[in-house]
C-alpha positions in Angstrom: -10.0 44.0 12.2 -9.6 44.4 15.9 -6.4 44.5 17.8 -7.0 41.0 19.0 -7.7 39.7 15.5 -4.4 41.2 14.3 -2.5 39.5 17.1 -4.2 36.2 16.3 -3.3 36.5 12.6 0.3 37.3 13.5 0.5 34.3 15.8 -0.9 32.0 13.1 1.5 33.4 10.5 4.4 32.8 13.0 3.2 29.2 13.6 3.0 28.6 9.8 6.6 29.9 9.3 7.8 27.7 12.2 6.3 24.6 10.5 7.9 25.4 7.2 11.3 26.0 8.8 11.0 22.8 10.9 10.2 20.7 7.8 13.1 22.2 5.8 15.5 21.5 8.8 14.2 18.0 9.2 14.7 17.2 5.5 18.2 18.6 5.7 19.0 16.4 8.7 17.6 13.3 7.0 19.7 13.8 3.9 20.0 11.1 1.2 20.0 7.5 2.4 19.0 8.3 5.9 20.2 5.8 8.5 18.6 5.6 12.0 21.4 6.7 14.4 20.1 5.7 17.8 17.3 3.4 18.9 15.6 2.6 22.1 12.4 1.0 23.3 9.4 3.3 22.3 5.9 2.8 23.6 4.0 3.9 20.5 0.6 3.7 22.2 1.8 6.0 25.0 3.4 8.4 22.4 0.1 8.7 20.5 -1.8 9.4 23.7 0.7 12.2 24.4 0.2 13.6 20.9 -3.6 13.4 21.4 -3.2 15.6 24.5 -0.9 18.0 22.6 -3.4 18.4 19.8 -6.5 18.5 22.0 -7.1 22.3 21.7 -6.9 22.3 17.9 -9.3 19.4 17.8 -11.8 21.2 20.0 -11.5 24.4 18.1 -12.5 22.6 14.9 -15.2 20.6 16.8 -13.8 17.3 15.6 -13.6 14.0 17.4 -10.3 12.2 18.1 -10.4 8.6 19.2 -7.7 6.1 20.1 -8.2 2.3 20.1 -5.3 0.2 21.4 -4.9 -3.2 23.0 -4.3 -3.3 26.7 -0.7 -4.5 26.2 1.6 -1.6 25.2 2.6 -1.4 21.5 6.4 -1.3 21.8 9.0 -0.9 19.0 12.8 -0.5 18.8 13.1 2.9 17.2 14.4 6.4 17.5 12.0 8.3 19.8 12.4 11.7 18.0 11.7 10.0 14.6 8.6 8.3 15.9 7.3 11.6 17.2 7.9 13.2 13.8 6.1 10.4 11.9 2.9 10.5 14.0 2.8 14.2 14.6 3.0 14.8 10.8 0.2 12.3 10.1 -2.1 13.5 12.9 -1.4 17.2 12.0 -2.4 16.5 8.4 -5.5 14.6 9.5 -6.7 17.6 11.6 -5.8 20.2 9.0 -7.6 18.6 6.2 -10.7 17.5 8.1 -13.6 20.0 8.4 -16.2 17.7 9.9 -16.1 14.4 11.6 -12.8 13.5 13.1 -9.7 11.3 13.4 -9.5 7.6 14.5 -6.2 6.0 15.5 -6.0 2.3 15.9 -3.0 0.1 16.9 -2.5 -3.6 16.5 0.2 -6.1 17.6 0.9 -8.3 14.5 3.5 -10.6 15.9 6.9 -9.2 14.7 5.4 -5.8 13.8 3.2 -3.0 15.2 0.6 -1.6 12.9 -0.8 1.9 13.4 -3.7 3.2 11.3 -4.7 6.9 11.2 -8.0 7.5 9.5 -9.8 10.8 9.0 -13.0 12.1 7.4 -11.3 14.9 5.6 -11.1 16.2 2.0 -9.2 13.1 0.7 -6.7 12.9 -2.1 -7.7 12.9 -5.8 -7.3 9.5 -7.4 -4.9 10.7 -10.0 -2.5 12.1 -7.3 -2.4 9.3 -4.8 0.8 7.8 -6.2 2.6 11.1 -5.6 1.7 11.7 -2.0 5.1 10.7 -0.6 7.0 12.7 -3.2 9.1 15.6 -2.0 7.3 19.0 -2.2 4.0 17.3 -3.4 0.8 19.0 -2.4 -2.7 17.8 -3.7 -4.6 20.2 -5.8 -7.6 20.2 -3.4 -5.2 21.1 -0.5 -3.9 24.1 -2.5 -7.4 25.2 -3.5 -8.4 25.0 0.2 -5.6 27.5 1.0 -4.1 25.1 3.5 -0.5 26.2 4.3 2.1 23.5 3.9 5.5 22.6 2.5 4.7 19.4 0.8 7.5 17.8 2.8 5.5 16.2 5.7 4.7 12.9 4.0 8.1 12.7 2.4 9.6 12.9 5.9 7.2 10.2 7.1 8.1 7.9 4.3 11.9 8.5 4.7 11.8 7.8 8.4 9.5 4.8 8.2 11.7 3.2 5.5 14.8 3.8 7.5 13.2 1.9 10.3 12.6 -1.1 8.0 8.9 -0.3 8.0 6.2 0.6 5.5 3.6 3.3 5.1 0.6 3.1 2.8 -2.4 5.3 2.0 -6.0 4.6 1.0 -8.1 7.7 0.2 -11.3 8.8 -1.4 -11.8 12.5 -2.4 -14.3 14.2 -0.1 -14.6 11.2 2.1 -11.3 10.8 3.9 -7.9 9.3 4.1 -6.3 6.4 5.9 -2.6 6.0 6.5 -1.2 2.7 7.8 2.3 2.6 9.3 3.8 -0.9 9.9 7.0 -1.0 12.1 9.1 -4.0 13.1 9.3 -4.5 16.9 13.1 -5.0 16.5 15.5 -3.4 14.1 17.4 -5.7 11.8 14.6 -8.2 11.3 14.6 -7.6 7.5 18.3 -8.5 7.3 17.8 -11.5 9.6 15.0 -12.9 7.5 17.0 -12.4 4.3 20.0 -14.5 5.5 
């Protein structure tokens, strides 16, 4: 290996360690029974456009496509900005990591009281017998392990924990070797669940 290759390998290893440490710190911060501490108006469509720009180099390196489709009116929710970034960065990061050909499609919809974001990829998919475990702590699909993709198995657990704390839902539809689609539904205003229950 050349000197440049050695430097690249070291940089990649450093990035992988950073991801692992970040995931562990996030889980530690979330704790058991995580409650959202501070919320403000978050433009989800703007956030996803910013994340698209952040991930652009990785997408180009893998020769993938990355498309966004949103309505003209901003998709706004009452949420913790840092939490929203963690949710969507995790989902987009996974989509890029586990997609070798094709790309990622992100769509957003205004559904009245909620905002619905769908992130679909054409990646390796999740085996049918493992789909019920995807949001479990430290879970990693067998085909992800075989593919030697580095990960902690905490990313989707973090996503589920944060979405649930925001009174939202996250679901997954996947077919092995064809792709995966995650759908995140978030209330526009916090406390809607309690209001409807009373």
